[in-house]
N, C-alpha and C positions, 0 to 999 in steps of 0.2 A: 498458397500462397507462403510466403516469405517474410518472415517477420524481423524486423529489426532488431527486438530484444530478445538478449542469447545471453546465455553465462559463458564468461570467458574460461575458452576452451581450456587455458590452465591451472583448470580446478574449482572445487566452491573454495570458497571462506571459507577460515577452517573452525568458526562458529558453531553451525550446522555439522551433525553428523553425515555419513554418508546417505543414508539409510530416509533422512530427512530429503536433503537435496534427489534423488530419485525421483522421490516422488511429489517434488514440489516441479519440477522440470514434465511426471508426465502430465501432473493435471494440469500446468500452463499450458504446453502442448495443443489442451482440449480442448479448451477457454479460449486464446488469442486470438483464433479463428472468428469467433463467438462476440470480438468484442465490435459493438457498437459506434457508431461514431463518434458518440460521447465519451464512450470510455474507452477510443484510442485515445483520443484530444485529448485525455486527460493523464497518460500513460508518454502522450512528447510533450506537457507540459511537465511533467517530473522528470521524465529525461532530464528537457532542459534544466529545472532546479539544480540537478545531480551535475548541468558544465555550468552551469552556472554557480554552484559551489566549490567545482575543483574537484568534487567525489572518482571516487577509481569503482563509481556500484552506485547501480540507480537502486533502493535498499526500502523499507516500508515508509519512511520518513521525507523519501523519494516521493511518497505514490496521496498521500496524506499530502504535501506541498502542491502537488499535479490537482487534487480536488481542492485549491484554495483557488490557482493560479484559474481556473474556470470558475471563471466567477459568477455567471447565467446557467450551471448545472445544478442542480436542486440537493445533490453533497454538499455543495461549499454553501445554499442556503439554511438547510438545515444543521448545517456542524453552527457557522454564524448562530442562528435563532436559538443553541442554547447558550450559547455565550465565548463560544471555543473561535476567537479568533485565528487569522496568520501569524501575526502578533505574537499572539499568549500560544499557541506550539512550536512560533519557530524560535522563545525565547526557551523553552524547553530541549530543545536542540544540540546535542556535542560538533563541535567538527570531528572528524573521520580522517585520517589519512588514507596519504594520495592524488595525486593527479586525476584529471579529467585523461581518458582513453580522446585518440582519433578515433570517428564513426561513433558508432551506437556505442552506448554507457552498460555493460553487462547488468543483470538482474540479478540480482541476490534470489537463493534457496528460499529468501525470508517474502519474496515479496512474488515470484513465481507460485510459493504458496498462495499471498494471501488473491493473487488470478486465480487461480482454481478456484477458490473457494466462491468467490463470487463469482463462477461458472454452476456453482449449487444451486445458486437462490432465484433464478432463469431457466429459462428451456427456454428464452427469446436470448437475442442481442444484450451483453456486458451491458450495464449502465453505471457512469458513477459512482450512483448510492450501492452499488453490488460491489464496486471496489473499496468502497466504505466498509461494509456490513464484511466483505473478505478482513479487511484488514485489522475490526474489532473480534473477527474467530481468532484470526491468526492471533493476536496476544493473547487470547486467554488460552489455544494451546499451547503456545512459546511461554508463558508464565506457569502453566501445569508442568509443565515436563524439566522444572529446575533447572533449563538454560540458562546461560547468562546474557542479557544483551538489554540495552534498553524497547524501555513504552514510552516511544514519546507521545504517541496521542494519551494518555495513558493518564501522563505526567499532567498536559494541558489541562484535562479536566479535571484536573484534584486545584490546579493552578486556579480555575474559576469557580473551583466548590459543585463542580454538579459531579453528579454519582456514576461513576464506570456506566452503571447496570441502567443508566437513565439514559445514556446517550446509544445503547444496547438498546432499548425500546425504544425509543425514539423511531432510528432508521431503521427494525423491524414492524413499525405499526408504516413505516413511509414505505418499504416492500410488502404492507399488508401479509406479511409473515404471522402475527399476535393479534 
């Protein structure tokens, strides 16, 4: 099965080190075929968000926006129940430079890492809640590494007064991980 979400062959975004990029590609390539209909729809909506925003990449922020756009999905419902709305999340975003390319918009290494992590939370199809949990774990790892970069979902939690750990716990409980 070929997948429409691929990294730009001209190279990774400069913020991620080469070893991170390689690990992201490897992990995501094993998980992409396992995406459920819902998981695939979240990524399709994420790509639409990137295109509407005229972004030259599909990043972590677009995956969260895709989760919000899949309003009937449990991940979107969980975020809303915790007070994190699309409006709150969007208020935390900043504009990235670059114009949307023709065809599929390439996934960033961080987005691929989210997909890779999502696959570790289930042996079955990867759903939107798994992608949301992947976003949380990727943010933790990225922050711990000391690398520069935004953590939009973390900022959205702060904006509504929700401790980051509470979001993590709620998603983990919903997935039966705690």
